[in-house]
TIKESE-951789 format. One record per atom (N, C-alpha, C, O): x, y, z; chain. Coordinates in nm, 4 decimals. Example, Ala and Ser with C-alpha at 12.3 -4.5 7.8 and 13.67 -1.06 7.14 Angstrom:
BEGIN
{u 1.3190 | v -0.5690 | w 0.7800 | mol A}
{u 1.2300 | v -0.4500 | w 0.7800 | mol A}
{u 1.3200 | v -0.3300 | w 0.7800 | mol A}
{u 1.4236 | v -0.3319 | w 0.8465 | mol A}
{u 1.2850 | v -0.2250 | w 0.7080 | mol A}
{u 1.3670 | v -0.1060 | w 0.7140 | mol A}
{u 1.2900 | v 0.0030 | w 0.7870 | mol A}
{u 1.3409 | v 0.1138 | w 0.8039 | mol A}
! end
This chain:
BEGIN
{u 2.3396 | v -6.3412 | w -2.2488 | mol A}
{u 2.3631 | v -6.3245 | w -2.1081 | mol A}
{u 2.2355 | v -6.2727 | w -2.0415 | mol A}
{u 2.1680 | v -6.1842 | w -2.0941 | mol A}
{u 2.2046 | v -6.3284 | w -1.9274 | mol A}
{u 2.0856 | v -6.2877 | w -1.8534 | mol A}
{u 2.1158 | v -6.1641 | w -1.7685 | mol A}
{u 2.2275 | v -6.1433 | w -1.7211 | mol A}
{u 2.0107 | v -6.0832 | w -1.7518 | mol A}
{u 2.0249 | v -5.9654 | w -1.6653 | mol A}
{u 2.0228 | v -6.0093 | w -1.5194 | mol A}
{u 1.9340 | v -6.0832 | w -1.4770 | mol A}
{u 2.1187 | v -5.9644 | w -1.4455 | mol A}
{u 2.1229 | v -5.9950 | w -1.3026 | mol A}
{u 2.0339 | v -5.8990 | w -1.2248 | mol A}
{u 1.9630 | v -5.9391 | w -1.1325 | mol A}
{u 2.0385 | v -5.7718 | w -1.2632 | mol A}
{u 1.9615 | v -5.6700 | w -1.1925 | mol A}
{u 1.8769 | v -5.5945 | w -1.2935 | mol A}
{u 1.9291 | v -5.5359 | w -1.3883 | mol A}
{u 1.7487 | v -5.5964 | w -1.2732 | mol A}
{u 1.6567 | v -5.5267 | w -1.3636 | mol A}
{u 1.5855 | v -5.4168 | w -1.2840 | mol A}
{u 1.5150 | v -5.4458 | w -1.1874 | mol A}
{u 1.6037 | v -5.2924 | w -1.3242 | mol A}
{u 1.5419 | v -5.1791 | w -1.2547 | mol A}
{u 1.4321 | v -5.1220 | w -1.3432 | mol A}
{u 1.4548 | v -5.0876 | w -1.4591 | mol A}
{u 1.3145 | v -5.1130 | w -1.2867 | mol A}
{u 1.2007 | v -5.0561 | w -1.3587 | mol A}
{u 1.1730 | v -4.9182 | w -1.3005 | mol A}
{u 1.1565 | v -4.9028 | w -1.1795 | mol A}
{u 1.1681 | v -4.8178 | w -1.3881 | mol A}
{u 1.1424 | v -4.6818 | w -1.3437 | mol A}
{u 0.9945 | v -4.6670 | w -1.3102 | mol A}
{u 0.9072 | v -4.6965 | w -1.3919 | mol A}
{u 0.9686 | v -4.6209 | w -1.1890 | mol A}
{u 0.8297 | v -4.5995 | w -1.1487 | mol A}
{u 0.7951 | v -4.4525 | w -1.1680 | mol A}
{u 0.8764 | v -4.3641 | w -1.1410 | mol A}
{u 0.6759 | v -4.4285 | w -1.2140 | mol A}
{u 0.6288 | v -4.2917 | w -1.2321 | mol A}
{u 0.5138 | v -4.2660 | w -1.1367 | mol A}
{u 0.4323 | v -4.3544 | w -1.1100 | mol A}
{u 0.5085 | v -4.1461 | w -1.0868 | mol A}
{u 0.3988 | v -4.1118 | w -0.9964 | mol A}
{u 0.2756 | v -4.0765 | w -1.0792 | mol A}
{u 0.2847 | v -4.0093 | w -1.1820 | mol A}
{u 0.1639 | v -4.1221 | w -1.0333 | mol A}
{u 0.0386 | v -4.0958 | w -1.1029 | mol A}
{u -0.0202 | v -3.9646 | w -1.0518 | mol A}
{u -0.0477 | v -3.9503 | w -0.9327 | mol A}
{u -0.0389 | v -3.8707 | w -1.1412 | mol A}
{u -0.0994 | v -3.7422 | w -1.1061 | mol A}
{u -0.2485 | v -3.7532 | w -1.1323 | mol A}
{u -0.2909 | v -3.7952 | w -1.2400 | mol A}
{u -0.3275 | v -3.7149 | w -1.0328 | mol A}
{u -0.4728 | v -3.7235 | w -1.0449 | mol A}
{u -0.5330 | v -3.5842 | w -1.0432 | mol A}
{u -0.4723 | v -3.4895 | w -0.9931 | mol A}
{u -0.6524 | v -3.5728 | w -1.0981 | mol A}
{u -0.7241 | v -3.4458 | w -1.0945 | mol A}
{u -0.7542 | v -3.4080 | w -0.9498 | mol A}
{u -0.7979 | v -3.4914 | w -0.8705 | mol A}
{u -0.7303 | v -3.2817 | w -0.9166 | mol A}
{u -0.7569 | v -3.2338 | w -0.7816 | mol A}
{u -0.6412 | v -3.2489 | w -0.6857 | mol A}
{u -0.6509 | v -3.2054 | w -0.5709 | mol A}
{u -0.5312 | v -3.3096 | w -0.7292 | mol A}
{u -0.4170 | v -3.3255 | w -0.6391 | mol A}
{u -0.3311 | v -3.1988 | w -0.6409 | mol A}
{u -0.3384 | v -3.1181 | w -0.7335 | mol A}
{u -0.2505 | v -3.1838 | w -0.5374 | mol A}
{u -0.1624 | v -3.0682 | w -0.5249 | mol A}
{u -0.0228 | v -3.1053 | w -0.5721 | mol A}
{u 0.0284 | v -3.2124 | w -0.5394 | mol A}
{u 0.0386 | v -3.0156 | w -0.6497 | mol A}
{u 0.1733 | v -3.0381 | w -0.7021 | mol A}
{u 0.2580 | v -2.9138 | w -0.6754 | mol A}
{u 0.2059 | v -2.8062 | w -0.6462 | mol A}
{u 0.3887 | v -2.9314 | w -0.6860 | mol A}
{u 0.4804 | v -2.8188 | w -0.6723 | mol A}
{u 0.5558 | v -2.8036 | w -0.8040 | mol A}
{u 0.6127 | v -2.8999 | w -0.8553 | mol A}
{u 0.5560 | v -2.6819 | w -0.8582 | mol A}
{u 0.6226 | v -2.6536 | w -0.9850 | mol A}
{u 0.7733 | v -2.6508 | w -0.9607 | mol A}
{u 0.8200 | v -2.5855 | w -0.8673 | mol A}
{u 0.8496 | v -2.7216 | w -1.0447 | mol A}
{u 0.9945 | v -2.7290 | w -1.0266 | mol A}
{u 1.0713 | v -2.6350 | w -1.1188 | mol A}
{u 1.1742 | v -2.5806 | w -1.0787 | mol A}
{u 1.0238 | v -2.6149 | w -1.2411 | mol A}
{u 1.0990 | v -2.5370 | w -1.3393 | mol A}
{u 1.0126 | v -2.4237 | w -1.3930 | mol A}
{u 0.8931 | v -2.4155 | w -1.3643 | mol A}
{u 1.0753 | v -2.3364 | w -1.4716 | mol A}
{u 1.0019 | v -2.2276 | w -1.5346 | mol A}
{u 1.0099 | v -2.0996 | w -1.4530 | mol A}
{u 1.1016 | v -2.0803 | w -1.3731 | mol A}
{u 0.9115 | v -2.0121 | w -1.4746 | mol A}
{u 0.9140 | v -1.8833 | w -1.4051 | mol A}
{u 0.8468 | v -1.8894 | w -1.2686 | mol A}
{u 0.8488 | v -1.7907 | w -1.1950 | mol A}
{u 0.7876 | v -2.0026 | w -1.2334 | mol A}
{u 0.7225 | v -2.0195 | w -1.1032 | mol A}
{u 0.7834 | v -2.1355 | w -1.0243 | mol A}
{u 0.7097 | v -2.2266 | w -0.9866 | mol A}
{u 0.9127 | v -2.1367 | w -0.9979 | mol A}
{u 0.9694 | v -2.2501 | w -0.9243 | mol A}
{u 0.9244 | v -2.2502 | w -0.7790 | mol A}
{u 0.9133 | v -2.1448 | w -0.7162 | mol A}
{u 0.8989 | v -2.3685 | w -0.7266 | mol A}
{u 0.8594 | v -2.3917 | w -0.5871 | mol A}
{u 0.7226 | v -2.3345 | w -0.5514 | mol A}
{u 0.6932 | v -2.3175 | w -0.4331 | mol A}
{u 0.6383 | v -2.3043 | w -0.6497 | mol A}
{u 0.5025 | v -2.2580 | w -0.6219 | mol A}
{u 0.4073 | v -2.3763 | w -0.6193 | mol A}
{u 0.4300 | v -2.4765 | w -0.6871 | mol A}
{u 0.3010 | v -2.3648 | w -0.5413 | mol A}
{u 0.1992 | v -2.4696 | w -0.5340 | mol A}
{u 0.0978 | v -2.4524 | w -0.6458 | mol A}
{u 0.0688 | v -2.3409 | w -0.6892 | mol A}
{u 0.0443 | v -2.5653 | w -0.6917 | mol A}
{u -0.0580 | v -2.5631 | w -0.7956 | mol A}
{u -0.1550 | v -2.6781 | w -0.7721 | mol A}
{u -0.1184 | v -2.7816 | w -0.7163 | mol A}
{u -0.2790 | v -2.6584 | w -0.8155 | mol A}
{u -0.3802 | v -2.7626 | w -0.8048 | mol A}
{u -0.4103 | v -2.8143 | w -0.9450 | mol A}
{u -0.4390 | v -2.7360 | w -1.0355 | mol A}
{u -0.4037 | v -2.9460 | w -0.9630 | mol A}
{u -0.4234 | v -3.0073 | w -1.0939 | mol A}
{u -0.5713 | v -3.0010 | w -1.1302 | mol A}
{u -0.6569 | v -3.0478 | w -1.0551 | mol A}
{u -0.6003 | v -2.9421 | w -1.2472 | mol A}
{u -0.7372 | v -2.9332 | w -1.2971 | mol A}
{u -0.7685 | v -3.0480 | w -1.3933 | mol A}
{u -0.8738 | v -3.1112 | w -1.3839 | mol A}
{u -0.6763 | v -3.0738 | w -1.4852 | mol A}
{u -0.6983 | v -3.1793 | w -1.5844 | mol A}
{u -0.5644 | v -3.2445 | w -1.6160 | mol A}
{u -0.4636 | v -3.1762 | w -1.6341 | mol A}
{u -0.5644 | v -3.3756 | w -1.6225 | mol A}
{u -0.4425 | v -3.4507 | w -1.6491 | mol A}
{u -0.4658 | v -3.5417 | w -1.7696 | mol A}
{u -0.5544 | v -3.6270 | w -1.7668 | mol A}
{u -0.3862 | v -3.5237 | w -1.8756 | mol A}
{u -0.3953 | v -3.6060 | w -1.9958 | mol A}
{u -0.2673 | v -3.6882 | w -2.0056 | mol A}
{u -0.1636 | v -3.6380 | w -2.0490 | mol A}
{u -0.2750 | v -3.8151 | w -1.9649 | mol A}
{u -0.1567 | v -3.9003 | w -1.9623 | mol A}
{u -0.1126 | v -3.9427 | w -2.1025 | mol A}
{u 0.0043 | v -3.9758 | w -2.1223 | mol A}
{u -0.2024 | v -3.9424 | w -2.1986 | mol A}
{u -0.1667 | v -3.9838 | w -2.3343 | mol A}
{u -0.0735 | v -3.8811 | w -2.3982 | mol A}
{u 0.0257 | v -3.9172 | w -2.4616 | mol A}
{u -0.1062 | v -3.7523 | w -2.3810 | mol A}
{u -0.0239 | v -3.6463 | w -2.4396 | mol A}
{u 0.0796 | v -3.5905 | w -2.3415 | mol A}
{u 0.1529 | v -3.4975 | w -2.3751 | mol A}
{u 0.0857 | v -3.6461 | w -2.2219 | mol A}
{u 0.1769 | v -3.5980 | w -2.1172 | mol A}
{u 0.1580 | v -3.4490 | w -2.0896 | mol A}
{u 0.2545 | v -3.3728 | w -2.0829 | mol A}
{u 0.0315 | v -3.4089 | w -2.0739 | mol A}
{u -0.0009 | v -3.2689 | w -2.0466 | mol A}
{u -0.0846 | v -3.2586 | w -1.9204 | mol A}
{u -0.1695 | v -3.3435 | w -1.8930 | mol A}
{u -0.0593 | v -3.1530 | w -1.8439 | mol A}
{u -0.1345 | v -3.1273 | w -1.7215 | mol A}
{u -0.1775 | v -2.9819 | w -1.7223 | mol A}
{u -0.0980 | v -2.8926 | w -1.7519 | mol A}
{u -0.3045 | v -2.9585 | w -1.6893 | mol A}
{u -0.3553 | v -2.8229 | w -1.6723 | mol A}
{u -0.3746 | v -2.8008 | w -1.5230 | mol A}
{u -0.4386 | v -2.8812 | w -1.4553 | mol A}
{u -0.3189 | v -2.6908 | w -1.4720 | mol A}
{u -0.3296 | v -2.6665 | w -1.3282 | mol A}
{u -0.3496 | v -2.5185 | w -1.3004 | mol A}
{u -0.3256 | v -2.4331 | w -1.3858 | mol A}
{u -0.3947 | v -2.4904 | w -1.1776 | mol A}
{u -0.4120 | v -2.3530 | w -1.1306 | mol A}
{u -0.3021 | v -2.3229 | w -1.0300 | mol A}
{u -0.2809 | v -2.3980 | w -0.9348 | mol A}
{u -0.2327 | v -2.2123 | w -1.0522 | mol A}
{u -0.1277 | v -2.1717 | w -0.9598 | mol A}
{u -0.1866 | v -2.0949 | w -0.8428 | mol A}
{u -0.2795 | v -2.0160 | w -0.8601 | mol A}
{u -0.1336 | v -2.1175 | w -0.7255 | mol A}
{u -0.1698 | v -2.0405 | w -0.6076 | mol A}
{u -0.0776 | v -1.9188 | w -0.6050 | mol A}
{u 0.0445 | v -1.9349 | w -0.6051 | mol A}
{u -0.1334 | v -1.7969 | w -0.6027 | mol A}
{u -0.0458 | v -1.6789 | w -0.6069 | mol A}
{u 0.0400 | v -1.6677 | w -0.4816 | mol A}
{u -0.0055 | v -1.6931 | w -0.3700 | mol A}
{u 0.1623 | v -1.6299 | w -0.5028 | mol A}
{u 0.2561 | v -1.6118 | w -0.3919 | mol A}
{u 0.2549 | v -1.4641 | w -0.3533 | mol A}
{u 0.2723 | v -1.3769 | w -0.4384 | mol A}
{u 0.2345 | v -1.4366 | w -0.2249 | mol A}
{u 0.2295 | v -1.2993 | w -0.1757 | mol A}
{u 0.3641 | v -1.2666 | w -0.1135 | mol A}
{u 0.4115 | v -1.3357 | w -0.0233 | mol A}
{u 0.4240 | v -1.1608 | w -0.1630 | mol A}
{u 0.5537 | v -1.1184 | w -0.1120 | mol A}
{u 0.5309 | v -1.0064 | w -0.0106 | mol A}
{u 0.5091 | v -0.8912 | w -0.0481 | mol A}
{u 0.5361 | v -1.0411 | w 0.1175 | mol A}
{u 0.5091 | v -0.9432 | w 0.2221 | mol A}
{u 0.6219 | v -0.8421 | w 0.2369 | mol A}
{u 0.5992 | v -0.7326 | w 0.2885 | mol A}
{u 0.7408 | v -0.8753 | w 0.1939 | mol A}
{u 0.8514 | v -0.7810 | w 0.2081 | mol A}
{u 0.8304 | v -0.6597 | w 0.1190 | mol A}
{u 0.8634 | v -0.5481 | w 0.1590 | mol A}
{u 0.7766 | v -0.6787 | w -0.0001 | mol A}
{u 0.7504 | v -0.5657 | w -0.0887 | mol A}
{u 0.6450 | v -0.4736 | w -0.0291 | mol A}
{u 0.6584 | v -0.3515 | w -0.0368 | mol A}
{u 0.5398 | v -0.5307 | w 0.0304 | mol A}
{u 0.4359 | v -0.4484 | w 0.0915 | mol A}
{u 0.4928 | v -0.3707 | w 0.2091 | mol A}
{u 0.4599 | v -0.2535 | w 0.2276 | mol A}
{u 0.5773 | v -0.4342 | w 0.2885 | mol A}
{u 0.6357 | v -0.3689 | w 0.4045 | mol A}
{u 0.7262 | v -0.2542 | w 0.3611 | mol A}
{u 0.7237 | v -0.1473 | w 0.4221 | mol A}
{u 0.8054 | v -0.2745 | w 0.2572 | mol A}
{u 0.8945 | v -0.1703 | w 0.2075 | mol A}
{u 0.8128 | v -0.0538 | w 0.1538 | mol A}
{u 0.8476 | v 0.0621 | w 0.1767 | mol A}
{u 0.7052 | v -0.0831 | w 0.0829 | mol A}
{u 0.6207 | v 0.0226 | w 0.0277 | mol A}
{u 0.5585 | v 0.1044 | w 0.1409 | mol A}
{u 0.5529 | v 0.2271 | w 0.1328 | mol A}
{u 0.5123 | v 0.0376 | w 0.2453 | mol A}
{u 0.4518 | v 0.1066 | w 0.3589 | mol A}
{u 0.5545 | v 0.1959 | w 0.4289 | mol A}
{u 0.5221 | v 0.3075 | w 0.4694 | mol A}
{u 0.6773 | v 0.1474 | w 0.4431 | mol A}
{u 0.7819 | v 0.2269 | w 0.5064 | mol A}
{u 0.8183 | v 0.3484 | w 0.4215 | mol A}
{u 0.8448 | v 0.4559 | w 0.4753 | mol A}
{u 0.8197 | v 0.3322 | w 0.2891 | mol A}
{u 0.8503 | v 0.4445 | w 0.2010 | mol A}
{u 0.7437 | v 0.5529 | w 0.2119 | mol A}
{u 0.7763 | v 0.6716 | w 0.2138 | mol A}
{u 0.6170 | v 0.5135 | w 0.2192 | mol A}
{u 0.5084 | v 0.6106 | w 0.2327 | mol A}
{u 0.5216 | v 0.6857 | w 0.3643 | mol A}
{u 0.5018 | v 0.8071 | w 0.3687 | mol A}
{u 0.5550 | v 0.6145 | w 0.4717 | mol A}
{u 0.5747 | v 0.6794 | w 0.6018 | mol A}
{u 0.6885 | v 0.7807 | w 0.5953 | mol A}
{u 0.6767 | v 0.8906 | w 0.6495 | mol A}
{u 0.7985 | v 0.7446 | w 0.5295 | mol A}
{u 0.9128 | v 0.8351 | w 0.5202 | mol A}
{u 0.8780 | v 0.9597 | w 0.4400 | mol A}
{u 0.9188 | v 1.0699 | w 0.4766 | mol A}
{u 0.8036 | v 0.9438 | w 0.3316 | mol A}
{u 0.7656 | v 1.0580 | w 0.2487 | mol A}
{u 0.6727 | v 1.1507 | w 0.3256 | mol A}
{u 0.6882 | v 1.2727 | w 0.3202 | mol A}
{u 0.5764 | v 1.0936 | w 0.3969 | mol A}
{u 0.4845 | v 1.1759 | w 0.4753 | mol A}
{u 0.5570 | v 1.2479 | w 0.5882 | mol A}
{u 0.5277 | v 1.3639 | w 0.6169 | mol A}
{u 0.6507 | v 1.1801 | w 0.6519 | mol A}
{u 0.7255 | v 1.2432 | w 0.7606 | mol A}
{u 0.8127 | v 1.3566 | w 0.7080 | mol A}
{u 0.8261 | v 1.4599 | w 0.7736 | mol A}
{u 0.8719 | v 1.3385 | w 0.5903 | mol A}
{u 0.9579 | v 1.4416 | w 0.5329 | mol A}
{u 0.8773 | v 1.5642 | w 0.4911 | mol A}
{u 0.9258 | v 1.6769 | w 0.5008 | mol A}
{u 0.7553 | v 1.5425 | w 0.4450 | mol A}
{u 0.6737 | v 1.6553 | w 0.4005 | mol A}
{u 0.6004 | v 1.7228 | w 0.5160 | mol A}
{u 0.5425 | v 1.8299 | w 0.4977 | mol A}
{u 0.6018 | v 1.6629 | w 0.6334 | mol A}
{u 0.5319 | v 1.7197 | w 0.7480 | mol A}
{u 0.3844 | v 1.6874 | w 0.7488 | mol A}
{u 0.3117 | v 1.7312 | w 0.8379 | mol A}
{u 0.3398 | v 1.6124 | w 0.6524 | mol A}
{u 0.1978 | v 1.5800 | w 0.6420 | mol A}
{u 0.1540 | v 1.4811 | w 0.7503 | mol A}
{u 0.0385 | v 1.4827 | w 0.7928 | mol A}
{u 0.2450 | v 1.3960 | w 0.7944 | mol A}
{u 0.2101 | v 1.2965 | w 0.8960 | mol A}
{u 0.1666 | v 1.3643 | w 1.0246 | mol A}
{u 0.0769 | v 1.3152 | w 1.0932 | mol A}
{u 0.2294 | v 1.4772 | w 1.0584 | mol A}
{u 0.1907 | v 1.5498 | w 1.1792 | mol A}
{u 0.0510 | v 1.6089 | w 1.1632 | mol A}
{u -0.0288 | v 1.6066 | w 1.2569 | mol A}
{u 0.0215 | v 1.6620 | w 1.0443 | mol A}
{u -0.1104 | v 1.7210 | w 1.0218 | mol A}
{u -0.2199 | v 1.6159 | w 1.0236 | mol A}
{u -0.3311 | v 1.6441 | w 1.0681 | mol A}
{u -0.1909 | v 1.4950 | w 0.9761 | mol A}
{u -0.2919 | v 1.3895 | w 0.9745 | mol A}
{u -0.3302 | v 1.3476 | w 1.1154 | mol A}
{u -0.4440 | v 1.3068 | w 1.1386 | mol A}
{u -0.2376 | v 1.3567 | w 1.2099 | mol A}
{u -0.2681 | v 1.3201 | w 1.3477 | mol A}
{u -0.3622 | v 1.4204 | w 1.4135 | mol A}
{u -0.4315 | v 1.3855 | w 1.5091 | mol A}
{u -0.3662 | v 1.5440 | w 1.3645 | mol A}
{u -0.4528 | v 1.6458 | w 1.4230 | mol A}
{u -0.6000 | v 1.6156 | w 1.3977 | mol A}
{u -0.6859 | v 1.6576 | w 1.4752 | mol A}
{u -0.6295 | v 1.5443 | w 1.2916 | mol A}
{u -0.7679 | v 1.5213 | w 1.2519 | mol A}
{u -0.8203 | v 1.3852 | w 1.2943 | mol A}
{u -0.9067 | v 1.3288 | w 1.2272 | mol A}
{u -0.7702 | v 1.3325 | w 1.4027 | mol A}
{u -0.8198 | v 1.2036 | w 1.4503 | mol A}
{u -0.9618 | v 1.2200 | w 1.5023 | mol A}
{u -0.9992 | v 1.3269 | w 1.5504 | mol A}
{u -1.0401 | v 1.1143 | w 1.4924 | mol A}
{u -1.1789 | v 1.1182 | w 1.5368 | mol A}
{u -1.1863 | v 1.1196 | w 1.6887 | mol A}
{u -1.1106 | v 1.0508 | w 1.7572 | mol A}
{u -1.2788 | v 1.1990 | w 1.7393 | mol A}
{u -1.3026 | v 1.2008 | w 1.8829 | mol A}
{u -1.4037 | v 1.0938 | w 1.9176 | mol A}
{u -1.4933 | v 1.0635 | w 1.8388 | mol A}
{u -1.3891 | v 1.0371 | w 2.0354 | mol A}
{u -1.4871 | v 0.9413 | w 2.0847 | mol A}
{u -1.5974 | v 1.0207 | w 2.1527 | mol A}
{u -1.5718 | v 1.0972 | w 2.2458 | mol A}
{u -1.7188 | v 1.0024 | w 2.1064 | mol A}
{u -1.8323 | v 1.0768 | w 2.1607 | mol A}
{u -1.9055 | v 0.9882 | w 2.2599 | mol A}
{u -1.9480 | v 0.8774 | w 2.2273 | mol A}
{u -1.9193 | v 1.0389 | w 2.3808 | mol A}
{u -1.9949 | v 0.9692 | w 2.4844 | mol A}
{u -2.1067 | v 1.0610 | w 2.5323 | mol A}
{u -2.1147 | v 1.1763 | w 2.4900 | mol A}
{u -2.1913 | v 1.0119 | w 2.6184 | mol A}
{u -2.3013 | v 1.0933 | w 2.6713 | mol A}
{u -2.2467 | v 1.2089 | w 2.7552 | mol A}
{u -2.3053 | v 1.3172 | w 2.7554 | mol A}
{u -2.1370 | v 1.1884 | w 2.8256 | mol A}
{u -2.0772 | v 1.2955 | w 2.9065 | mol A}
{u -2.0251 | v 1.4081 | w 2.8180 | mol A}
{u -2.0413 | v 1.5257 | w 2.8507 | mol A}
{u -1.9625 | v 1.3720 | w 2.7056 | mol A}
{u -1.9118 | v 1.4739 | w 2.6138 | mol A}
{u -2.0254 | v 1.5545 | w 2.5531 | mol A}
{u -2.0112 | v 1.6752 | w 2.5339 | mol A}
{u -2.1370 | v 1.4913 | w 2.5226 | mol A}
{u -2.2501 | v 1.5622 | w 2.4638 | mol A}
{u -2.3074 | v 1.6637 | w 2.5614 | mol A}
{u -2.3398 | v 1.7757 | w 2.5219 | mol A}
{u -2.3203 | v 1.6268 | w 2.6868 | mol A}
{u -2.3776 | v 1.7186 | w 2.7849 | mol A}
{u -2.2826 | v 1.8347 | w 2.8134 | mol A}
{u -2.3291 | v 1.9447 | w 2.8431 | mol A}
{u -2.1504 | v 1.8137 | w 2.8055 | mol A}
{u -2.0543 | v 1.9208 | w 2.8295 | mol A}
{u -2.0531 | v 2.0209 | w 2.7155 | mol A}
{u -2.0347 | v 2.1404 | w 2.7387 | mol A}
{u -2.0730 | v 1.9734 | w 2.5900 | mol A}
{u -2.0688 | v 2.0626 | w 2.4748 | mol A}
{u -2.1882 | v 2.1566 | w 2.4725 | mol A}
{u -2.1762 | v 2.2678 | w 2.4209 | mol A}
{u -2.3010 | v 2.1174 | w 2.5254 | mol A}
{u -2.4209 | v 2.2013 | w 2.5217 | mol A}
{u -2.4104 | v 2.3056 | w 2.6224 | mol A}
{u -2.5011 | v 2.3876 | w 2.6361 | mol A}
! end
């Protein structure tokens, strides 16, 4: 019997220097740049772009503010702000 419908699976060609997105593993949905592609062994070497989590930095900054406010140190730090020195201020100090 002859095949009526023949479907050929197409594969995408990955080239050196192209950008890819990681689907599985510990880095899902991260971007990576292909450094070396070996089609014979089905291996790809790539560099991951680090993902920066701004929420962690924001939480850390808020925690530091809360600790300083609770200890009263935040008020003392405001006392030591730098003064702007101008020519008028210099003549008044003398």
